[in-house]
Each structure stands twice: as C-alpha cells, then as structure tokens.
Rosetta silent file (secondary structure, phi, psi, omega in degrees, C-alpha in Angstrom):
SEQUENCE: MTESMVRNKPGMASVKDMPVLQDGPPPGGFAPVRYARRIPNKGPSAIALFLTTFGAFSWGMYQVGQGNKVRRALKEEKIAARSAILPMLQAEEDERFVKEWKKYLEEEARIMKNVPGWKVGESVYNSGKWMPPATGELRPEVW
SCORE:     score description
SCORE:     0.000 S_00000001
   1 L     0.000  133.004 -177.207   -5.190   26.145   60.830 S_00000001
   2 L   -91.617  163.687 -178.207   -5.699   29.850   61.473 S_00000001
   3 H   -65.357  -32.053 -178.833   -3.155   32.644   61.234 S_00000001
   4 H   -67.444  -30.696  178.650   -3.353   33.366   64.937 S_00000001
   5 H   -77.655  -31.797 -179.565   -2.186   29.873   65.747 S_00000001
   6 H   -70.341  -44.363 -175.671    0.651   30.052   63.268 S_00000001
   7 L   -89.413    1.027 -179.102    2.043   33.376   64.546 S_00000001
   8 L    54.495   40.197  176.518    1.353   32.603   68.189 S_00000001
   9 L  -127.393   88.047 -178.586   -0.556   35.830   68.646 S_00000001
  10 L   -69.929  145.263  173.387   -4.015   35.043   69.906 S_00000001
  11 L    73.704   36.308  177.354   -6.783   37.567   69.456 S_00000001
  12 L   -69.218  139.430 -179.738   -5.362   39.702   66.661 S_00000001
  13 L   -90.774  -28.232 -176.266   -7.784   42.458   65.706 S_00000001
  14 L  -146.591  161.867  176.578   -6.348   43.223   62.291 S_00000001
  15 H   -68.481  -26.679 -179.868   -3.995   41.897   59.727 S_00000001
  16 H   -67.847  -20.344  177.933   -1.888   44.950   60.291 S_00000001
  17 H   -76.772  -10.575 -177.495   -1.125   43.702   63.799 S_00000001
  18 L   -72.426  141.307  174.986    0.681   40.682   62.412 S_00000001
  19 L   -69.997  145.729 -177.014    4.444   40.708   62.570 S_00000001
  20 L   -82.213  126.343  173.644    6.052   40.896   59.145 S_00000001
  21 L  -119.113  118.567 -177.943    7.806   37.746   57.940 S_00000001
  22 L  -117.026  138.402  175.756    9.619   38.166   54.664 S_00000001
  23 L   -71.473  145.429  179.013   11.340   35.502   52.620 S_00000001
  24 L  -137.343 -179.577 -179.766   14.977   36.113   52.077 S_00000001
  25 L   -70.867  155.354  175.341   17.917   34.444   50.449 S_00000001
  26 L   -66.649  161.930  178.304   19.316   31.300   51.987 S_00000001
  27 L   -60.274  130.646 -177.512   22.416   31.628   54.105 S_00000001
  28 L    93.359   -6.278  177.383   25.369   32.160   51.798 S_00000001
  29 L    85.343  172.910  178.452   23.151   33.578   49.040 S_00000001
  30 L   -80.490  156.819  176.571   21.721   32.135   45.875 S_00000001
  31 L   -70.285  149.467  179.924   23.812   30.242   43.333 S_00000001
  32 L   -63.528  146.448  179.181   24.913   32.341   40.362 S_00000001
  33 L   -86.276  128.021  177.768   22.554   32.277   37.348 S_00000001
  34 L   -83.568  121.435  179.019   24.068   30.789   34.191 S_00000001
  35 L  -123.492   -7.140 -179.523   23.237   32.987   31.255 S_00000001
  36 L   -78.676  153.738  178.539   26.103   32.224   28.882 S_00000001
  37 L   -74.640  124.544 -177.841   25.573   29.902   25.890 S_00000001
  38 L  -136.411  107.393 -179.656   26.882   26.473   26.765 S_00000001
  39 L   -99.272  122.700 -177.671   26.498   23.604   24.288 S_00000001
  40 L   -72.966  148.273  177.819   27.384   20.215   25.763 S_00000001
  41 L   -93.755   64.639 -179.142   29.782   17.961   23.892 S_00000001
  42 L  -117.130  156.373  176.339   27.578   14.850   24.139 S_00000001
  43 L    89.783  171.631 -177.733   26.499   12.341   21.487 S_00000001
  44 L   -72.270  158.061  179.374   28.101   11.050   18.299 S_00000001
  45 L   -76.674  170.617 -179.220   29.962   13.318   15.929 S_00000001
  46 H   -64.876  -37.439 -179.577   28.599   14.410   12.562 S_00000001
  47 H   -68.786  -35.382  177.874   30.858   11.999   10.658 S_00000001
  48 H   -66.246  -42.018  176.942   29.667    9.105   12.830 S_00000001
  49 H   -62.660  -43.292  179.671   26.027   10.015   12.129 S_00000001
  50 H   -62.122  -46.632 -179.348   26.759   10.293    8.389 S_00000001
  51 H   -65.399  -38.153  178.273   28.542    6.940    8.227 S_00000001
  52 H   -65.204  -43.943  178.663   25.805    5.210   10.187 S_00000001
  53 H   -63.684  -43.897  179.194   23.124    6.649    7.933 S_00000001
  54 H   -62.620  -41.375  179.217   25.094    5.732    4.797 S_00000001
  55 H   -64.336  -43.382  179.441   25.620    2.182    6.078 S_00000001
  56 H   -65.194  -40.853  178.397   21.911    1.714    6.874 S_00000001
  57 H   -64.136  -43.944 -179.405   20.935    3.077    3.453 S_00000001
  58 H   -62.466  -44.245  179.010   23.445    0.845    1.676 S_00000001
  59 H   -62.387  -41.931  178.769   22.246   -2.240    3.540 S_00000001
  60 H   -62.852  -42.351  179.206   18.611   -1.384    2.716 S_00000001
  61 H   -67.888  -33.905  174.988   19.371   -0.951   -0.976 S_00000001
  62 H   -62.375  -43.768  179.393   21.224   -4.293   -0.970 S_00000001
  63 H   -64.512  -37.914  176.430   18.127   -5.932    0.521 S_00000001
  64 H   -62.583  -42.733  177.675   15.940   -4.313   -2.149 S_00000001
  65 H   -61.843  -42.283  178.526   18.234   -5.709   -4.861 S_00000001
  66 H   -63.292  -41.267  177.854   18.051   -9.205   -3.368 S_00000001
  67 H   -64.428  -36.740  178.345   14.259   -8.975   -3.220 S_00000001
  68 H   -64.971  -38.495  178.560   14.162   -7.858   -6.861 S_00000001
  69 H   -62.362  -44.807 -179.645   16.204  -10.911   -7.879 S_00000001
  70 H   -65.147  -44.742 -179.653   13.779  -13.254   -6.094 S_00000001
  71 H   -62.309  -40.629  178.670   10.751  -11.468   -7.523 S_00000001
  72 H   -63.588  -41.982  178.926   12.219  -11.605  -11.037 S_00000001
  73 H   -64.320  -40.023  178.790   12.884  -15.362  -10.721 S_00000001
  74 H   -66.125  -38.753  179.230    9.316  -15.992   -9.547 S_00000001
  75 H   -65.217  -42.831  178.927    7.941  -13.936  -12.433 S_00000001
  76 H   -64.634  -37.127  177.881   10.032  -15.849  -14.972 S_00000001
  77 H   -65.775  -40.943  178.581    8.854  -19.150  -13.473 S_00000001
  78 H   -63.700  -42.436  179.221    5.225  -18.035  -13.731 S_00000001
  79 H   -64.708  -41.162  178.912    5.674  -17.000  -17.383 S_00000001
  80 H   -63.728  -41.430  179.552    7.345  -20.337  -18.179 S_00000001
  81 H   -66.158  -40.653  179.920    4.516  -22.293  -16.545 S_00000001
  82 H   -67.790  -38.434  179.179    1.868  -20.310  -18.412 S_00000001
  83 H   -71.409  -25.938  178.173    3.622  -20.742  -21.754 S_00000001
  84 H   -74.071  -33.093 -176.901    3.928  -24.492  -21.098 S_00000001
  85 H   -91.096  -10.925 -175.783    0.194  -24.886  -20.419 S_00000001
  86 H   -58.095  -43.754  179.499   -0.945  -22.537  -23.203 S_00000001
  87 H   -59.769  -38.538  179.069   -1.214  -25.195  -25.987 S_00000001
  88 H   -66.768  -42.910  178.070   -3.499  -27.332  -23.851 S_00000001
  89 H   -64.085  -38.000  178.427   -5.710  -24.370  -22.982 S_00000001
  90 H   -66.238  -39.183  178.425   -5.860  -23.358  -26.662 S_00000001
  91 H   -65.136  -41.017  177.170   -6.863  -26.883  -27.656 S_00000001
  92 H   -63.169  -40.948  179.877   -9.662  -26.894  -25.073 S_00000001
  93 H   -66.983  -38.382  177.352  -10.876  -23.517  -26.319 S_00000001
  94 H   -63.520  -42.167  178.695  -10.798  -24.740  -29.940 S_00000001
  95 H   -63.515  -41.877  177.480  -12.828  -27.811  -28.985 S_00000001
  96 H   -62.886  -41.024 -179.353  -15.358  -25.639  -27.148 S_00000001
  97 H   -64.322  -41.574 -178.918  -15.582  -23.327  -30.157 S_00000001
  98 H   -62.412  -41.163  178.906  -16.237  -26.203  -32.595 S_00000001
  99 H   -63.936  -45.359  179.053  -19.128  -27.456  -30.412 S_00000001
 100 H   -64.527  -37.746 -178.477  -20.609  -23.963  -30.160 S_00000001
 101 H   -66.864  -39.079  177.025  -20.139  -23.387  -33.905 S_00000001
 102 H   -63.087  -43.716  176.845  -21.987  -26.624  -34.753 S_00000001
 103 H   -59.900  -42.613 -179.073  -24.871  -25.537  -32.493 S_00000001
 104 H   -63.597  -44.051  179.857  -24.884  -22.152  -34.152 S_00000001
 105 H   -65.836  -39.685  176.921  -24.956  -23.626  -37.672 S_00000001
 106 H   -62.640  -42.645  178.897  -27.796  -26.013  -36.749 S_00000001
 107 H   -65.895  -39.999  178.159  -29.804  -23.124  -35.327 S_00000001
 108 H   -63.875  -42.512 -179.892  -29.077  -20.994  -38.417 S_00000001
 109 H   -63.696  -39.710 -179.900  -30.193  -23.843  -40.712 S_00000001
 110 H   -65.903  -42.628 -176.237  -33.417  -24.275  -38.684 S_00000001
 111 H   -73.359  -40.986 -172.490  -34.241  -20.574  -38.745 S_00000001
 112 L   -98.449   17.600 -176.632  -33.317  -19.892  -42.412 S_00000001
 113 L   -64.519  -26.587 -177.949  -34.673  -23.151  -43.972 S_00000001
 114 L   -93.700    3.095 -179.723  -37.477  -21.293  -45.782 S_00000001
 115 L   -94.035  119.840 -178.461  -35.225  -18.585  -47.269 S_00000001
 116 L   -72.855  138.938  177.154  -34.294  -19.374  -50.868 S_00000001
 117 L    81.066    4.690  179.549  -30.625  -19.123  -51.785 S_00000001
 118 L   -82.707  128.809  177.455  -29.409  -18.986  -48.183 S_00000001
 119 L  -106.407  120.937 -177.750  -26.196  -20.906  -47.568 S_00000001
 120 L   -68.760  130.978  175.901  -25.715  -22.000  -43.979 S_00000001
 121 L    86.612   -6.299  179.500  -22.393  -20.941  -42.476 S_00000001
 122 L   -79.503  140.216 -177.004  -21.448  -18.606  -45.305 S_00000001
 123 L   -73.336  140.526  177.139  -20.208  -15.216  -44.222 S_00000001
 124 L   -85.251   -7.506  178.293  -22.453  -12.246  -45.003 S_00000001
 125 L   -98.674  137.560 -176.761  -19.357  -10.057  -45.232 S_00000001
 126 L  -105.788   45.620 -179.939  -17.444  -10.071  -48.494 S_00000001
 127 L   -84.403  -22.693 -178.119  -14.044   -9.097  -47.192 S_00000001
 128 L    73.500    7.347 -176.696  -12.398  -12.384  -48.167 S_00000001
 129 L  -114.266  130.278  179.214  -10.420  -12.216  -44.947 S_00000001
 130 L   -82.619  132.761  176.936  -10.807  -14.795  -42.197 S_00000001
 131 L  -114.017  134.566  177.859  -11.205  -13.363  -38.732 S_00000001
 132 L   -67.852  145.303 -177.675  -10.727  -15.546  -35.671 S_00000001
 133 L   -70.166  153.102  176.617  -13.886  -15.878  -33.616 S_00000001
 134 L   -74.249  150.978  178.008  -14.251  -13.986  -30.382 S_00000001
 135 L   -75.924  165.511 -176.817  -14.030  -16.049  -27.230 S_00000001
 136 L    95.781 -172.513 -178.536  -17.097  -16.706  -25.171 S_00000001
 137 L   -72.591  143.410  178.687  -20.475  -17.861  -26.414 S_00000001
 138 L   -70.330  -51.273  177.108  -21.251  -17.247  -30.057 S_00000001
 139 L  -137.786  109.613 -175.547  -24.910  -16.525  -29.446 S_00000001
 140 L   -59.796  -24.895 -176.252  -26.062  -16.602  -25.827 S_00000001
 141 L   -81.772   -9.435 -178.764  -29.686  -17.291  -26.809 S_00000001
 142 L   -97.125  127.770  177.596  -28.787  -20.554  -28.600 S_00000001
 143 L  -122.868    0.000    0.000  -28.519  -23.683  -26.433 S_00000001
C-alpha cells in the first residue's frame, strides 16, 4: 500500500507535501510511571523457609541412619557367612597343597637322583623356622 493511498492525497510530488501526523498521548494522558521501590509481600516467611529446610534435612538424615543400620546388618551377615565357610575352604586348600607338594617332591627326586647327598624335601634354608607355603601352584612348570 502506498503513502498516497493512506493519506488520501493522490499525486504527491514530494514527501514535504504530506500532512504531518504526530503521535500524541491518549485521551486523559498516560498513566503515572512507578519509580518508587516496592517489594511485594508474597511467599512464605523466613521462619517458614527455615523450618521447612530443617525438617527436610532432619528427615534425610533419619533416612541415612536407617540405611546405615540395614547396610551394617548385611555386612555382619556376610562376615558371619564367610567365617562359617572358612574351615571348609581351608581344608580344600590344604588338600590341594598336599597334592601339589607330592608332585613337587617326585619331580625333585627325579631331577636330583644323581646328586650325592641330596635329601628330597629338605629345606635349603637353615633358619629352623617353618614358613607356610604360598597359595597357588608351587612350580607352574611341574605337572
């Protein structure tokens, strides 16, 4: 839409020929501008916020305590079960060790049969102190 149709002035030669239309205030004027500090009294008070936060924290800590009790009971049950099964596991390990030790002694006797004065199974260390064997295979190359 052209300006000449809007202003109902056909054939304007220049913009200067246009009648001046200026915006003005609405009838009765503009509403006053609020510039003073005005804080609304909405929402909960500080004491209500504090009490709510304290209550939520207290409830959470109670739940943590209850969880700790359950976790402690499960841990004690696990320790009791492991200590109950320990003798059986130790017996199995001792049996496995005896089989491996017999294999080891047979292999030592086979290898050292031509060495004079060699005693099979005798410790080469003269500490006089018995040391428990390490777990696992005694010598991986011996089957």
